[in-house]
Structures are given as C-alpha cells and as structure tokens.
ROSE-4610 file (N, C-alpha, C; in Angstrom, 1 decimal, always signed):
// ROSE-4610
residu = [M/M/M/K/K/K/A/A/A/L/L/L/A/A/A/A/A/A/L/L/L/G/G/G/A/A/A/G/G/G/L/L/L/A/A/A/I/I/I/A/A/A/A/A/A/V/V/V/A/A/A/V/V/V/L/L/L/W/W/W/F/F/F/T/T/T/T/T/T/G/G/G/P/P/P/V/V/V/I/I/I/V/V/V/N/N/N/A/A/A/E/E/E/I/I/I/K/K/K/P/P/P/L/L/L/Q/Q/Q/P/P/P/S/S/S/E/E/E/D/D/D/M/M/M/P/P/P/V/V/V/F/F/F/R/R/R/P/P/P/V/V/V/P/P/P/T/T/T/K/K/K/L/L/L/A/A/A/G/G/G/P/P/P/T/T/T/G/G/G/R/R/R/D/D/D/N/N/N/R/R/R]
num = [1/1/1/2/2/2/3/3/3/4/4/4/5/5/5/6/6/6/7/7/7/8/8/8/9/9/9/10/10/10/11/11/11/12/12/12/13/13/13/14/14/14/15/15/15/16/16/16/17/17/17/18/18/18/19/19/19/20/20/20/21/21/21/22/22/22/23/23/23/24/24/24/25/25/25/26/26/26/27/27/27/28/28/28/29/29/29/30/30/30/31/31/31/32/32/32/33/33/33/34/34/34/35/35/35/36/36/36/37/37/37/38/38/38/39/39/39/40/40/40/41/41/41/42/42/42/43/43/43/44/44/44/45/45/45/46/46/46/47/47/47/48/48/48/49/49/49/50/50/50/51/51/51/52/52/52/53/53/53/54/54/54/55/55/55/56/56/56/57/57/57/58/58/58/59/59/59/60/60/60]
x = [-26.3/-25.9/-24.5/-24.5/-23.6/-22.2/-22.5/-21.6/-20.9/-21.6/-20.9/-20.1/-20.6/-19.7/-18.4/-18.5/-17.4/-16.7/-17.2/-16.0/-15.4/-16.0/-15.1/-14.3/-14.8/-13.7/-12.4/-12.7/-11.6/-10.7/-11.4/-10.4/-9.9/-10.3/-9.6/-8.4/-8.6/-7.4/-6.5/-6.8/-5.8/-5.2/-5.8/-5.1/-4.2/-4.4/-3.3/-1.9/-2.6/-1.4/-0.3/-1.2/-0.1/+0.7/+0.3/+0.8/+2.0/+1.7/+2.9/+3.8/+3.7/+5.0/+5.4/+4.7/+5.5/+6.1/+6.0/+7.1/+7.7/+7.4/+8.5/+8.1/+8.1/+8.0/+8.9/+8.2/+9.5/+9.9/+11.4/+12.0/+12.0/+11.8/+12.1/+12.9/+14.0/+15.0/+14.5/+13.6/+13.4/+14.2/+14.8/+15.4/+14.6/+14.5/+13.7/+14.5/+13.9/+14.7/+13.8/+14.3/+13.4/+12.7/+11.3/+10.7/+11.6/+11.4/+11.9/+10.9/+10.9/+9.7/+10.2/+8.8/+8.7/+8.8/+9.4/+9.3/+7.9/+7.1/+5.6/+4.6/+5.2/+4.0/+3.9/+2.3/+2.3/+2.9/+3.2/+3.6/+2.7/+2.1/+1.2/+1.7/+1.9/+2.3/+1.2/+1.3/+0.2/+0.5/-0.9/-0.9/-1.1/-0.3/-0.7/-2.0/-2.7/-3.9/-4.0/-4.8/-5.2/-6.2/-6.6/-7.2/-6.3/-5.0/-4.0/-3.6/-3.8/-3.0/-1.9/-1.2/+0.3/+1.4/+2.3/+3.4/+4.7/+5.6/+7.1/+6.8/+7.6/+8.0/+6.3/+5.2/+4.2/+3.0/+3.4/+2.7/+2.6/+1.9/+1.6/+0.3]
y = [+21.2/+21.2/+20.1/+19.0/+18.1/+18.7/+19.6/+20.4/+21.2/+22.0/+22.8/+22.0/+21.0/+20.2/+19.8/+19.2/+18.8/+20.0/+21.0/+22.2/+22.7/+22.6/+23.2/+21.9/+20.6/+19.5/+19.7/+20.0/+20.1/+21.4/+22.3/+23.7/+23.5/+22.5/+22.2/+21.3/+20.4/+19.4/+20.2/+21.4/+22.1/+22.7/+23.4/+24.0/+23.7/+22.3/+21.5/+21.1/+20.7/+20.4/+21.9/+22.9/+24.0/+24.4/+24.2/+24.2/+23.5/+22.0/+21.1/+21.1/+21.6/+21.9/+23.3/+24.1/+25.4/+25.0/+24.5/+24.4/+23.1/+22.2/+21.0/+20.1/+19.0/+18.0/+17.8/+17.5/+17.4/+15.9/+15.9/+14.4/+14.2/+13.2/+12.8/+11.5/+11.3/+10.4/+9.4/+8.8/+7.9/+6.8/+6.3/+5.2/+4.1/+3.0/+2.0/+0.8/+0.3/-0.5/-1.5/-2.8/-4.0/-4.1/-4.6/-4.4/-5.2/-4.5/-5.3/-5.6/-6.8/-7.1/-5.8/-5.9/-4.9/-5.9/-5.5/-5.9/-6.0/-4.7/-4.6/-5.5/-6.1/-6.8/-8.3/-8.4/-9.7/-11.1/-11.9/-13.1/-14.3/-14.8/-16.0/-17.5/-18.2/-19.4/-20.8/-21.9/-22.8/-23.0/-23.4/-23.9/-25.4/-25.9/-27.8/-27.9/-28.6/-29.4/-30.5/-31.3/-32.7/-33.1/-32.1/-32.4/-32.7/-31.8/-32.0/-33.6/-34.2/-35.5/-35.6/-36.8/-37.0/-36.4/-35.8/-35.2/-36.0/-35.8/-36.5/-37.9/-38.8/-40.2/-40.9/-40.3/-41.1/-40.8/-39.7/-39.3/-40.1/-41.0/-42.2/-42.2]
z = [-19.7/-18.7/-18.6/-19.3/-19.3/-19.9/-21.1/-21.7/-21.0/-20.1/-19.0/-18.1/-17.7/-16.7/-17.4/-18.8/-19.5/-19.6/-19.9/-20.2/-18.7/-17.9/-16.5/-16.2/-16.4/-16.0/-17.1/-18.3/-19.0/-18.8/-18.3/-17.9/-16.8/-15.9/-14.5/-15.1/-16.0/-16.2/-16.8/-17.8/-18.4/-17.6/-16.4/-15.5/-14.8/-14.4/-13.6/-14.6/-16.0/-16.7/-16.7/-17.0/-17.1/-16.0/-14.7/-13.3/-13.5/-13.9/-13.6/-14.7/-15.8/-16.8/-16.7/-16.1/-15.7/-14.6/-13.6/-12.5/-12.5/-13.3/-13.5/-12.4/-12.8/-11.6/-10.8/-9.4/-8.3/-8.3/-8.3/-8.2/-7.1/-6.3/-5.2/-4.9/-4.5/-4.2/-3.1/-3.1/-1.8/-2.1/-0.6/-0.6/-0.2/-1.1/-0.7/-0.1/+1.4/+2.1/+2.3/+2.3/+2.6/+3.9/+4.0/+5.2/+6.4/+7.3/+9.0/+9.8/+10.4/+11.4/+12.5/+13.1/+14.2/+15.3/+16.6/+17.6/+18.7/+17.8/+18.4/+18.0/+16.7/+16.1/+16.9/+17.0/+17.9/+16.9/+17.6/+17.0/+17.2/+16.3/+16.2/+16.4/+17.5/+17.4/+17.4/+17.2/+17.2/+18.6/+19.1/+20.5/+20.6/+21.2/+21.3/+21.9/+21.5/+21.9/+22.0/+22.8/+22.5/+21.4/+20.8/+19.4/+18.7/+18.6/+17.3/+17.3/+18.1/+18.1/+18.5/+18.6/+19.2/+18.3/+19.1/+18.5/+18.6/+17.8/+17.9/+17.2/+18.1/+17.3/+17.4/+18.2/+18.2/+17.1/+16.4/+15.1/+13.9/+13.9/+12.8/+12.0]
C-alpha cells in the first residue's frame, strides 16, 4: 500500500514538473517598497503614573 502511495506521489510531482517546464515559469516584476506607517495603526505611548516616580530634574 505504501508503494502505491509513493508511486502516486511521484506521478503527481512528475505531472507538476511537466506542466512547469512546458508552460514556463511566470516572471513577476514586483516593485518592493519600504513599509510606511499607517494612520489607522494605534500608537502606544507611556502613561505617566505616580508609581513611575518623579520625572525631569527631580529624577535622581
């Protein structure tokens, strides 16, 4: 049974290879752009609390 499954997998791979080489690979000219921050993305800012301690000149 395993031999039959291996033969079927081999035939499937061979069929895909034949289709690939007869039709030729599709060349895609994708333009790559750097990622830009979205205005819809939430921005996380630190929230000052009394537990954080003093800030500014008193921070020693």
